[in-house]
N, C-alpha and C positions, 0 to 999 in steps of 0.2 A: 239307075247307076251313077249318073252322071250328075245328082244332085248328091251321095252322099259324099263320094271324091270331094268335091267342091267343098261343099261342109267339113268337112273332115281336116278339108288345106285351109279355110279359112281358119279352124278353132285351133291346130298345130301352130299358124300366121298368130293369133290374138295369144295365145297364152305366152310364146317366147316374145310381141315382143313387153307382153306385164315382165318379164324376166329383165329383157335389158333397160328396162330403165329404172334408175338410180335414186334410191330415196332420195329423199331431201333432206336437204343438210339443217341440222335443228341449230335452232343459236347459238350462239359459244355462249358460256358463263363465266363472266368478269370473277378476277380474281379479286380479293380484296384490298391490293397494292391498284389495277385499274377502277377497282369501283372512284378510291379516294382522288386519282385523280382525273377522272371525269368529273367529282364534284368541286375542281379546283386545291384537291387538300394534298397532304402526305397519308401515307399509311400509319395506322399506332398501332396496329399491332406489336406487342414486346420481339416477334418472334421476327421479324421483318423487318424491324429500328434496331435488330442488332446485327443482322447482316447486310441490311446499308450500311452502317456505322464504316464494314468494312469493304465498302464497296462489291459485297457477293449478293448472289441473290438467294435469298428464302426457300428452301427447294423443301417445303412441310406446304406451303403456301402457291408456287409459284414454279408449277414441277418442268414447265419448257421455260425458266427462265426469263418468261413474261415483263418483269418486274425491271427487269435491267433495260428492256428499252422506254419503258415510262419515267425512269429514273432521270435518261438521255432528254424526254421530251422535257420533264422537270424542271433537268439545269440549265439548257436552251431558254424557256419561258423565264427565269430567273435572270442571265444576263442581258434577255432582250427589255426585262424592266430597269434593270439599273443602266439599259445602254438607256434609255429611253429622259432615265430622272437626268442626264446629266447634262 
């Protein structure tokens, strides 16, 4: 009878441990603007170009406004490059 109780407790603990473990996060998929930035370029999609001209985010490609952060990084790189040339 003791073994049945011990076995039941071990089973319950193992099941609860598997439920508690969080699923591993999947790799974040890069947006078109982020991919272009990684390649050292600016995004060339028409919708992104139109939005970036007005200093806005392309909501179609970047629903979480990731391209604004990319635009800031590109501007900083351009400033550093211009300062290094002087």
